[in-house]
PyMOL Python script that loads the backbone (N, CA, C, O; Angstrom):
from pymol import cmd

cmd.read_pdbstr("""\
ATOM      1  N   MET A   1       0.852  -1.180   0.000  1.00  0.00           N
ATOM      2  CA  MET A   1       0.000   0.000   0.000  1.00  0.00           C
ATOM      3  C   MET A   1       0.893   1.236   0.000  1.00  0.00           C
ATOM      4  O   MET A   1       1.745   1.396   0.874  1.00  0.00           O
ATOM      5  N   SER A   2       0.702   2.070  -0.941  1.00  0.00           N
ATOM      6  CA  SER A   2       1.533   3.262  -1.049  1.00  0.00           C
ATOM      7  C   SER A   2       0.856   4.439  -0.351  1.00  0.00           C
ATOM      8  O   SER A   2      -0.366   4.505  -0.217  1.00  0.00           O
ATOM      9  N   GLU A   3       1.694   5.347   0.078  1.00  0.00           N
ATOM     10  CA  GLU A   3       1.172   6.521   0.781  1.00  0.00           C
ATOM     11  C   GLU A   3       0.687   7.547  -0.228  1.00  0.00           C
ATOM     12  O   GLU A   3       1.207   7.656  -1.338  1.00  0.00           O
ATOM     13  N   SER A   4      -0.304   8.280   0.182  1.00  0.00           N
ATOM     14  CA  SER A   4      -0.811   9.342  -0.684  1.00  0.00           C
ATOM     15  C   SER A   4       0.135  10.543  -0.612  1.00  0.00           C
ATOM     16  O   SER A   4       1.003  10.626   0.257  1.00  0.00           O
ATOM     17  N   TYR A   5      -0.056  11.433  -1.520  1.00  0.00           N
ATOM     18  CA  TYR A   5       0.777  12.641  -1.565  1.00  0.00           C
ATOM     19  C   TYR A   5       0.663  13.410  -0.250  1.00  0.00           C
ATOM     20  O   TYR A   5       1.680  13.862   0.278  1.00  0.00           O
ATOM     21  N   GLU A   6      -0.521  13.566   0.283  1.00  0.00           N
ATOM     22  CA  GLU A   6      -0.729  14.314   1.530  1.00  0.00           C
ATOM     23  C   GLU A   6      -0.024  13.628   2.702  1.00  0.00           C
ATOM     24  O   GLU A   6       0.574  14.286   3.554  1.00  0.00           O
ATOM     25  N   GLU A   7      -0.103  12.320   2.727  1.00  0.00           N
ATOM     26  CA  GLU A   7       0.567  11.581   3.803  1.00  0.00           C
ATOM     27  C   GLU A   7       2.083  11.752   3.714  1.00  0.00           C
ATOM     28  O   GLU A   7       2.758  11.936   4.727  1.00  0.00           O
ATOM     29  N   LEU A   8       2.600  11.688   2.507  1.00  0.00           N
ATOM     30  CA  LEU A   8       4.037  11.892   2.314  1.00  0.00           C
ATOM     31  C   LEU A   8       4.451  13.310   2.692  1.00  0.00           C
ATOM     32  O   LEU A   8       5.502  13.527   3.295  1.00  0.00           O
ATOM     33  N   LYS A   9       3.617  14.253   2.333  1.00  0.00           N
ATOM     34  CA  LYS A   9       3.907  15.649   2.644  1.00  0.00           C
ATOM     35  C   LYS A   9       3.944  15.848   4.162  1.00  0.00           C
ATOM     36  O   LYS A   9       4.855  16.496   4.678  1.00  0.00           O
ATOM     37  N   LEU A  10       2.968  15.300   4.875  1.00  0.00           N
ATOM     38  CA  LEU A  10       2.938  15.400   6.338  1.00  0.00           C
ATOM     39  C   LEU A  10       4.140  14.704   6.967  1.00  0.00           C
ATOM     40  O   LEU A  10       4.729  15.199   7.928  1.00  0.00           O
ATOM     41  N   ARG A  11       4.485  13.577   6.425  1.00  0.00           N
ATOM     42  CA  ARG A  11       5.640  12.838   6.941  1.00  0.00           C
ATOM     43  C   ARG A  11       6.928  13.641   6.750  1.00  0.00           C
ATOM     44  O   ARG A  11       7.770  13.698   7.646  1.00  0.00           O
ATOM     45  N   CYS A  12       7.074  14.256   5.587  1.00  0.00           N
ATOM     46  CA  CYS A  12       8.244  15.099   5.317  1.00  0.00           C
ATOM     47  C   CYS A  12       8.296  16.297   6.262  1.00  0.00           C
ATOM     48  O   CYS A  12       9.368  16.655   6.749  1.00  0.00           O
ATOM     49  N   GLU A  13       7.170  16.906   6.519  1.00  0.00           N
ATOM     50  CA  GLU A  13       7.118  18.050   7.441  1.00  0.00           C
ATOM     51  C   GLU A  13       7.530  17.631   8.852  1.00  0.00           C
ATOM     52  O   GLU A  13       8.272  18.339   9.534  1.00  0.00           O
ATOM     53  N   ARG A  14       7.038  16.470   9.275  1.00  0.00           N
ATOM     54  CA  ARG A  14       7.442  15.955  10.601  1.00  0.00           C
ATOM     55  C   ARG A  14       8.933  15.692  10.650  1.00  0.00           C
ATOM     56  O   ARG A  14       9.599  16.024  11.631  1.00  0.00           O
ATOM     57  N   LEU A  15       9.454  15.098   9.592  1.00  0.00           N
ATOM     58  CA  LEU A  15      10.881  14.811   9.537  1.00  0.00           C
ATOM     59  C   LEU A  15      11.705  16.114   9.559  1.00  0.00           C
ATOM     60  O   LEU A  15      12.754  16.181  10.200  1.00  0.00           O
ATOM     61  N   GLU A  16      11.228  17.115   8.871  1.00  0.00           N
ATOM     62  CA  GLU A  16      11.918  18.406   8.873  1.00  0.00           C
ATOM     63  C   GLU A  16      11.904  19.034  10.266  1.00  0.00           C
ATOM     64  O   GLU A  16      12.913  19.577  10.715  1.00  0.00           O
ATOM     65  N   ARG A  17      10.760  18.958  10.947  1.00  0.00           N
ATOM     66  CA  ARG A  17      10.673  19.488  12.322  1.00  0.00           C
ATOM     67  C   ARG A  17      11.606  18.717  13.252  1.00  0.00           C
ATOM     68  O   ARG A  17      12.318  19.299  14.070  1.00  0.00           O
ATOM     69  N   ASP A  18      11.583  17.395  13.108  1.00  0.00           N
ATOM     70  CA  ASP A  18      12.467  16.569  13.928  1.00  0.00           C
ATOM     71  C   ASP A  18      13.933  16.906  13.656  1.00  0.00           C
ATOM     72  O   ASP A  18      14.747  16.974  14.576  1.00  0.00           O
ATOM     73  N   ASN A  19      14.247  17.109  12.406  1.00  0.00           N
ATOM     74  CA  ASN A  19      15.613  17.453  12.025  1.00  0.00           C
ATOM     75  C   ASN A  19      16.018  18.800  12.635  1.00  0.00           C
ATOM     76  O   ASN A  19      17.131  18.942  13.142  1.00  0.00           O
ATOM     77  N   GLU A  20      15.132  19.768  12.588  1.00  0.00           N
ATOM     78  CA  GLU A  20      15.411  21.074  13.190  1.00  0.00           C
ATOM     79  C   GLU A  20      15.641  20.948  14.695  1.00  0.00           C
ATOM     80  O   GLU A  20      16.572  21.541  15.240  1.00  0.00           O
ATOM     81  N   ARG A  21      14.792  20.177  15.356  1.00  0.00           N
ATOM     82  CA  ARG A  21      14.965  19.965  16.799  1.00  0.00           C
ATOM     83  C   ARG A  21      16.298  19.307  17.105  1.00  0.00           C
ATOM     84  O   ARG A  21      16.991  19.691  18.046  1.00  0.00           O
ATOM     85  N   MET A  22      16.647  18.318  16.308  1.00  0.00           N
ATOM     86  CA  MET A  22      17.917  17.633  16.527  1.00  0.00           C
ATOM     87  C   MET A  22      19.098  18.577  16.293  1.00  0.00           C
ATOM     88  O   MET A  22      20.087  18.522  17.024  1.00  0.00           O
ATOM     89  N   GLN A  23      19.003  19.429  15.296  1.00  0.00           N
ATOM     90  CA  GLN A  23      20.065  20.401  15.043  1.00  0.00           C
ATOM     91  C   GLN A  23      20.186  21.390  16.212  1.00  0.00           C
ATOM     92  O   GLN A  23      21.291  21.764  16.606  1.00  0.00           O
ATOM     93  N   GLU A  24      19.047  21.804  16.755  1.00  0.00           N
ATOM     94  CA  GLU A  24      19.072  22.699  17.920  1.00  0.00           C
ATOM     95  C   GLU A  24      19.728  22.014  19.112  1.00  0.00           C
ATOM     96  O   GLU A  24      20.524  22.624  19.826  1.00  0.00           O
ATOM     97  N   ARG A  25      19.395  20.752  19.322  1.00  0.00           N
ATOM     98  CA  ARG A  25      19.990  19.995  20.432  1.00  0.00           C
ATOM     99  C   ARG A  25      21.494  19.840  20.240  1.00  0.00           C
ATOM    100  O   ARG A  25      22.272  19.985  21.184  1.00  0.00           O
ATOM    101  N   ILE A  26      21.891  19.545  19.009  1.00  0.00           N
ATOM    102  CA  ILE A  26      23.325  19.398  18.719  1.00  0.00           C
ATOM    103  C   ILE A  26      24.049  20.719  18.992  1.00  0.00           C
ATOM    104  O   ILE A  26      25.131  20.729  19.579  1.00  0.00           O
ATOM    105  N   THR A  27      23.455  21.818  18.570  1.00  0.00           N
ATOM    106  CA  THR A  27      24.053  23.129  18.817  1.00  0.00           C
ATOM    107  C   THR A  27      24.176  23.379  20.310  1.00  0.00           C
ATOM    108  O   THR A  27      25.213  23.849  20.780  1.00  0.00           O
ATOM    109  N   TRP A  28      23.124  23.067  21.057  1.00  0.00           N
ATOM    110  CA  TRP A  28      23.168  23.242  22.515  1.00  0.00           C
ATOM    111  C   TRP A  28      24.243  22.352  23.131  1.00  0.00           C
ATOM    112  O   TRP A  28      25.001  22.798  23.992  1.00  0.00           O
ATOM    113  N   LEU A  29      24.311  21.104  22.695  1.00  0.00           N
ATOM    114  CA  LEU A  29      25.307  20.177  23.224  1.00  0.00           C
ATOM    115  C   LEU A  29      26.731  20.643  22.912  1.00  0.00           C
ATOM    116  O   LEU A  29      27.615  20.556  23.764  1.00  0.00           O
ATOM    117  N   GLU A  30      26.947  21.132  21.703  1.00  0.00           N
ATOM    118  CA  GLU A  30      28.277  21.642  21.344  1.00  0.00           C
ATOM    119  C   GLU A  30      28.660  22.821  22.231  1.00  0.00           C
ATOM    120  O   GLU A  30      29.800  22.926  22.685  1.00  0.00           O
ATOM    121  N   SER A  31      27.711  23.692  22.467  1.00  0.00           N
ATOM    122  CA  SER A  31      27.967  24.839  23.336  1.00  0.00           C
ATOM    123  C   SER A  31      28.280  24.384  24.757  1.00  0.00           C
ATOM    124  O   SER A  31      29.192  24.906  25.399  1.00  0.00           O
ATOM    125  N   THR A  32      27.521  23.413  25.239  1.00  0.00           N
ATOM    126  CA  THR A  32      27.743  22.882  26.583  1.00  0.00           C
ATOM    127  C   THR A  32      29.112  22.228  26.693  1.00  0.00           C
ATOM    128  O   THR A  32      29.814  22.412  27.688  1.00  0.00           O
ATOM    129  N   VAL A  33      29.490  21.472  25.682  1.00  0.00           N
ATOM    130  CA  VAL A  33      30.805  20.821  25.679  1.00  0.00           C
ATOM    131  C   VAL A  33      31.905  21.888  25.675  1.00  0.00           C
ATOM    132  O   VAL A  33      32.892  21.758  26.399  1.00  0.00           O
ATOM    133  N   ASP A  34      31.745  22.931  24.873  1.00  0.00           N
ATOM    134  CA  ASP A  34      32.731  24.016  24.846  1.00  0.00           C
ATOM    135  C   ASP A  34      32.853  24.677  26.213  1.00  0.00           C
ATOM    136  O   ASP A  34      33.959  24.924  26.695  1.00  0.00           O
ATOM    137  N   ASP A  35      31.716  24.961  26.833  1.00  0.00           N
ATOM    138  CA  ASP A  35      31.733  25.575  28.173  1.00  0.00           C
ATOM    139  C   ASP A  35      32.428  24.666  29.183  1.00  0.00           C
ATOM    140  O   ASP A  35      33.231  25.119  29.998  1.00  0.00           O
ATOM    141  N   ASN A  36      32.106  23.382  29.115  1.00  0.00           N
ATOM    142  CA  ASN A  36      32.727  22.425  30.040  1.00  0.00           C
ATOM    143  C   ASN A  36      34.231  22.325  29.799  1.00  0.00           C
ATOM    144  O   ASN A  36      35.007  22.215  30.749  1.00  0.00           O
ATOM    145  N   ASN A  37      34.643  22.361  28.541  1.00  0.00           N
ATOM    146  CA  ASN A  37      36.075  22.310  28.233  1.00  0.00           C
ATOM    147  C   ASN A  37      36.807  23.523  28.803  1.00  0.00           C
ATOM    148  O   ASN A  37      37.901  23.397  29.352  1.00  0.00           O
ATOM    149  N   LYS A  38      36.195  24.690  28.668  1.00  0.00           N
ATOM    150  CA  LYS A  38      36.806  25.897  29.239  1.00  0.00           C
ATOM    151  C   LYS A  38      36.911  25.779  30.759  1.00  0.00           C
ATOM    152  O   LYS A  38      37.929  26.142  31.349  1.00  0.00           O
ATOM    153  N   TYR A  39      35.870  25.277  31.375  1.00  0.00           N
ATOM    154  CA  TYR A  39      35.864  25.105  32.826  1.00  0.00           C
ATOM    155  C   TYR A  39      36.949  24.111  33.254  1.00  0.00           C
ATOM    156  O   TYR A  39      37.673  24.350  34.221  1.00  0.00           O
ATOM    157  N   LEU A  40      37.054  22.998  32.526  1.00  0.00           N
ATOM    158  CA  LEU A  40      38.069  21.995  32.841  1.00  0.00           C
ATOM    159  C   LEU A  40      39.481  22.531  32.629  1.00  0.00           C
ATOM    160  O   LEU A  40      40.384  22.235  33.412  1.00  0.00           O
ATOM    161  N   ASP A  41      39.671  23.318  31.575  1.00  0.00           N
ATOM    162  CA  ASP A  41      40.980  23.936  31.351  1.00  0.00           C
ATOM    163  C   ASP A  41      41.362  24.827  32.526  1.00  0.00           C
ATOM    164  O   ASP A  41      42.499  24.800  32.996  1.00  0.00           O
ATOM    165  N   ASP A  42      40.402  25.616  32.994  1.00  0.00           N
ATOM    166  CA  ASP A  42      40.650  26.485  34.144  1.00  0.00           C
ATOM    167  C   ASP A  42      40.980  25.658  35.390  1.00  0.00           C
ATOM    168  O   ASP A  42      41.898  25.993  36.139  1.00  0.00           O
ATOM    169  N   LEU A  43      40.235  24.591  35.601  1.00  0.00           N
ATOM    170  CA  LEU A  43      40.507  23.725  36.752  1.00  0.00           C
ATOM    171  C   LEU A  43      41.898  23.098  36.665  1.00  0.00           C
ATOM    172  O   LEU A  43      42.606  23.004  37.668  1.00  0.00           O
ATOM    173  N   MET A  44      42.282  22.672  35.472  1.00  0.00           N
ATOM    174  CA  MET A  44      43.605  22.066  35.308  1.00  0.00           C
ATOM    175  C   MET A  44      44.706  23.082  35.603  1.00  0.00           C
ATOM    176  O   MET A  44      45.722  22.737  36.207  1.00  0.00           O
ATOM    177  N   LEU A  45      44.513  24.323  35.185  1.00  0.00           N
ATOM    178  CA  LEU A  45      45.494  25.361  35.499  1.00  0.00           C
ATOM    179  C   LEU A  45      45.595  25.574  37.003  1.00  0.00           C
ATOM    180  O   LEU A  45      46.690  25.727  37.547  1.00  0.00           O
ATOM    181  N   ARG A  46      44.456  25.582  37.664  1.00  0.00           N
ATOM    182  CA  ARG A  46      44.448  25.746  39.122  1.00  0.00           C
ATOM    183  C   ARG A  46      45.122  24.567  39.814  1.00  0.00           C
ATOM    184  O   ARG A  46      45.891  24.747  40.758  1.00  0.00           O
ATOM    185  N   ILE A  47      44.832  23.374  39.344  1.00  0.00           N
ATOM    186  CA  ILE A  47      45.445  22.185  39.933  1.00  0.00           C
ATOM    187  C   ILE A  47      46.956  22.223  39.745  1.00  0.00           C
ATOM    188  O   ILE A  47      47.712  21.924  40.669  1.00  0.00           O
ATOM    189  N   ASP A  48      47.391  22.592  38.547  1.00  0.00           N
ATOM    190  CA  ASP A  48      48.833  22.703  38.293  1.00  0.00           C
ATOM    191  C   ASP A  48      49.480  23.702  39.241  1.00  0.00           C
ATOM    192  O   ASP A  48      50.562  23.454  39.772  1.00  0.00           O
ATOM    193  N   LYS A  49      48.820  24.822  39.448  1.00  0.00           N
ATOM    194  CA  LYS A  49      49.354  25.842  40.345  1.00  0.00           C
ATOM    195  C   LYS A  49      49.457  25.313  41.776  1.00  0.00           C
ATOM    196  O   LYS A  49      50.471  25.507  42.447  1.00  0.00           O
ATOM    197  N   VAL A  50      48.409  24.651  42.230  1.00  0.00           N
ATOM    198  CA  VAL A  50      48.410  24.102  43.586  1.00  0.00           C
ATOM    199  C   VAL A  50      49.497  23.034  43.723  1.00  0.00           C
ATOM    200  O   VAL A  50      50.179  22.972  44.746  1.00  0.00           O
ATOM    201  N   GLU A  51      49.660  22.196  42.702  1.00  0.00           N
ATOM    202  CA  GLU A  51      50.707  21.171  42.754  1.00  0.00           C
ATOM    203  C   GLU A  51      52.091  21.803  42.853  1.00  0.00           C
ATOM    204  O   GLU A  51      52.939  21.328  43.609  1.00  0.00           O
ATOM    205  N   ARG A  52      52.320  22.869  42.095  1.00  0.00           N
ATOM    206  CA  ARG A  52      53.617  23.564  42.170  1.00  0.00           C
ATOM    207  C   ARG A  52      53.830  24.152  43.560  1.00  0.00           C
ATOM    208  O   ARG A  52      54.928  24.084  44.112  1.00  0.00           O
ATOM    209  N   GLN A  53      52.762  24.733  44.121  1.00  0.00           N
ATOM    210  CA  GLN A  53      52.879  25.302  45.460  1.00  0.00           C
ATOM    211  C   GLN A  53      53.174  24.221  46.497  1.00  0.00           C
ATOM    212  O   GLN A  53      53.989  24.426  47.397  1.00  0.00           O
ATOM    213  N   ILE A  54      52.520  23.085  46.374  1.00  0.00           N
ATOM    214  CA  ILE A  54      52.757  21.985  47.315  1.00  0.00           C
ATOM    215  C   ILE A  54      54.196  21.492  47.196  1.00  0.00           C
ATOM    216  O   ILE A  54      54.862  21.261  48.205  1.00  0.00           O
ATOM    217  N   LYS A  55      54.675  21.331  45.958  1.00  0.00           N
ATOM    218  CA  LYS A  55      56.059  20.894  45.758  1.00  0.00           C
ATOM    219  C   LYS A  55      57.028  21.899  46.367  1.00  0.00           C
ATOM    220  O   LYS A  55      58.014  21.517  46.998  1.00  0.00           O
ATOM    221  N   TYR A  56      56.746  23.178  46.176  1.00  0.00           N
ATOM    222  CA  TYR A  56      57.614  24.210  46.740  1.00  0.00           C
ATOM    223  C   TYR A  56      57.617  24.123  48.270  1.00  0.00           C
ATOM    224  O   TYR A  56      58.676  24.140  48.896  1.00  0.00           O
ATOM    225  N   LEU A  57      56.440  24.031  48.854  1.00  0.00           N
ATOM    226  CA  LEU A  57      56.355  23.942  50.312  1.00  0.00           C
ATOM    227  C   LEU A  57      57.036  22.682  50.833  1.00  0.00           C
ATOM    228  O   LEU A  57      57.696  22.717  51.872  1.00  0.00           O
ATOM    229  N   ALA A  58      56.881  21.571  50.120  1.00  0.00           N
ATOM    230  CA  ALA A  58      57.532  20.324  50.532  1.00  0.00           C
ATOM    231  C   ALA A  58      59.042  20.472  50.459  1.00  0.00           C
ATOM    232  O   ALA A  58      59.761  19.989  51.335  1.00  0.00           O
ATOM    233  N   SER A  59      59.525  21.138  49.417  1.00  0.00           N
ATOM    234  CA  SER A  59      60.975  21.322  49.308  1.00  0.00           C
ATOM    235  C   SER A  59      61.498  22.243  50.408  1.00  0.00           C
ATOM    236  O   SER A  59      62.628  22.079  50.868  1.00  0.00           O
ATOM    237  N   MET A  60      60.694  23.194  50.824  1.00  0.00           N
ATOM    238  CA  MET A  60      61.098  24.083  51.915  1.00  0.00           C
ATOM    239  C   MET A  60      61.225  23.305  53.222  1.00  0.00           C
ATOM    240  O   MET A  60      62.106  23.597  54.031  1.00  0.00           O
ATOM    241  N   GLN A  61      60.365  22.331  53.434  1.00  0.00           N
ATOM    242  CA  GLN A  61      60.415  21.535  54.657  1.00  0.00           C
ATOM    243  C   GLN A  61      61.641  20.634  54.679  1.00  0.00           C
ATOM    244  O   GLN A  61      62.185  20.346  55.745  1.00  0.00           O
ATOM    245  N   GLU A  62      62.075  20.194  53.513  1.00  0.00           N
ATOM    246  CA  GLU A  62      63.216  19.294  53.431  1.00  0.00           C
ATOM    247  C   GLU A  62      64.540  20.016  53.678  1.00  0.00           C
ATOM    248  O   GLU A  62      65.537  19.383  54.026  1.00  0.00           O
ATOM    249  N   GLN A  63      64.553  21.323  53.501  1.00  0.00           N
ATOM    250  CA  GLN A  63      65.791  22.083  53.684  1.00  0.00           C
ATOM    251  C   GLN A  63      66.006  22.359  55.172  1.00  0.00           C
ATOM    252  O   GLN A  63      65.082  22.766  55.876  1.00  0.00           O
ATOM    253  N   PRO A  64      67.250  22.130  55.646  1.00  0.00           N
ATOM    254  CA  PRO A  64      67.496  22.371  57.072  1.00  0.00           C
ATOM    255  C   PRO A  64      67.362  23.845  57.455  1.00  0.00           C
ATOM    256  O   PRO A  64      67.048  24.159  58.603  1.00  0.00           O
ATOM    257  N   ASP A  65      67.595  24.737  56.517  1.00  0.00           N
ATOM    258  CA  ASP A  65      67.487  26.164  56.850  1.00  0.00           C
ATOM    259  C   ASP A  65      66.110  26.727  56.490  1.00  0.00           C
ATOM    260  O   ASP A  65      65.967  27.926  56.249  1.00  0.00           O
ATOM    261  N   ALA A  66      65.105  25.858  56.455  1.00  0.00           N
ATOM    262  CA  ALA A  66      63.756  26.292  56.105  1.00  0.00           C
ATOM    263  C   ALA A  66      63.167  27.203  57.176  1.00  0.00           C
ATOM    264  O   ALA A  66      62.299  28.027  56.889  1.00  0.00           O
ATOM    265  N   VAL A  67      63.639  27.052  58.402  1.00  0.00           N
ATOM    266  CA  VAL A  67      63.160  27.906  59.488  1.00  0.00           C
ATOM    267  C   VAL A  67      64.058  29.131  59.549  1.00  0.00           C
ATOM    268  O   VAL A  67      65.280  29.013  59.630  1.00  0.00           O
ATOM    269  N   ARG A  68      63.454  30.286  59.510  1.00  0.00           N
ATOM    270  CA  ARG A  68      64.225  31.528  59.545  1.00  0.00           C
ATOM    271  C   ARG A  68      64.679  31.828  60.970  1.00  0.00           C
ATOM    272  O   ARG A  68      64.033  31.427  61.938  1.00  0.00           O
ATOM    273  N   PRO A  69      65.797  32.539  61.084  1.00  0.00           N
ATOM    274  CA  PRO A  69      66.221  32.977  62.417  1.00  0.00           C
ATOM    275  C   PRO A  69      65.181  33.907  63.031  1.00  0.00           C
ATOM    276  O   PRO A  69      64.444  34.578  62.307  1.00  0.00           O
ATOM    277  N   LEU A  70      65.118  33.952  64.337  1.00  0.00           N
ATOM    278  CA  LEU A  70      64.139  34.799  65.031  1.00  0.00           C
ATOM    279  C   LEU A  70      64.251  36.252  64.607  1.00  0.00           C
ATOM    280  O   LEU A  70      63.245  36.961  64.568  1.00  0.00           O
ATOM    281  N   SER A  71      65.442  36.705  64.292  1.00  0.00           N
ATOM    282  CA  SER A  71      65.620  38.107  63.895  1.00  0.00           C
ATOM    283  C   SER A  71      64.902  38.424  62.583  1.00  0.00           C
ATOM    284  O   SER A  71      64.562  39.576  62.316  1.00  0.00           O
ATOM    285  N   GLU A  72      64.677  37.401  61.778  1.00  0.00           N
ATOM    286  CA  GLU A  72      63.985  37.609  60.501  1.00  0.00           C
ATOM    287  C   GLU A  72      62.489  37.337  60.596  1.00  0.00           C
ATOM    288  O   GLU A  72      61.741  37.659  59.673  1.00  0.00           O
ATOM    289  N   GLU A  73      62.056  36.759  61.681  1.00  0.00           N
ATOM    290  CA  GLU A  73      60.642  36.445  61.840  1.00  0.00           C
ATOM    291  C   GLU A  73      59.850  37.694  62.198  1.00  0.00           C
ATOM    292  O   GLU A  73      60.321  38.544  62.955  1.00  0.00           O
ATOM    293  N   THR A  74      58.663  37.799  61.657  1.00  0.00           N
ATOM    294  CA  THR A  74      57.764  38.902  61.990  1.00  0.00           C
ATOM    295  C   THR A  74      56.972  38.509  63.227  1.00  0.00           C
ATOM    296  O   THR A  74      56.380  37.429  63.264  1.00  0.00           O
ATOM    297  N   PRO A  75      56.951  39.364  64.234  1.00  0.00           N
ATOM    298  CA  PRO A  75      56.206  38.991  65.448  1.00  0.00           C
ATOM    299  C   PRO A  75      54.711  38.928  65.161  1.00  0.00           C
ATOM    300  O   PRO A  75      54.228  39.618  64.263  1.00  0.00           O
ATOM    301  N   PRO A  76      53.982  38.126  65.897  1.00  0.00           N
ATOM    302  CA  PRO A  76      52.531  38.039  65.709  1.00  0.00           C
ATOM    303  C   PRO A  76      51.881  39.396  65.977  1.00  0.00           C
ATOM    304  O   PRO A  76      52.450  40.216  66.698  1.00  0.00           O
ATOM    305  N   PRO A  77      50.730  39.641  65.424  1.00  0.00           N
ATOM    306  CA  PRO A  77      50.086  40.963  65.562  1.00  0.00           C
ATOM    307  C   PRO A  77      49.731  41.340  66.987  1.00  0.00           C
ATOM    308  O   PRO A  77      49.556  42.529  67.255  1.00  0.00           O
ATOM    309  N   HIS A  78      49.617  40.422  67.898  1.00  0.00           N
ATOM    310  CA  HIS A  78      49.232  40.791  69.256  1.00  0.00           C
ATOM    311  C   HIS A  78      50.392  41.315  70.090  1.00  0.00           C
ATOM    312  O   HIS A  78      50.189  41.662  71.254  1.00  0.00           O
ATOM    313  N   TYR A  79      51.612  41.386  69.534  1.00  0.00           N
ATOM    314  CA  TYR A  79      52.761  41.948  70.269  1.00  0.00           C
ATOM    315  C   TYR A  79      52.885  43.421  70.049  1.00  0.00           C
ATOM    316  O   TYR A  79      53.793  44.052  70.590  1.00  0.00           O
TER     317      TYR A  79
END
""", "prot")
cmd.dss("prot")
cmd.show_as("cartoon", "prot")
cmd.util.cbc("prot")
cmd.orient("prot")
């Protein structure tokens, strides 16, 4: 049984609407992925910075002269 012209026309219109919706979703998803990538890049930069700071602090602890002489220490604010 073949479809009539009107049935085919309606089917094509539905397919076009579905296609438009899918294109909108793809556009939204691409934008979301881009936003997430930017966020992850920022997080990775922050993590790298924190790792460098931790390594620096760890290296300071390993050095015997890591503690400054009292003459170089700043007294606490309550003095």
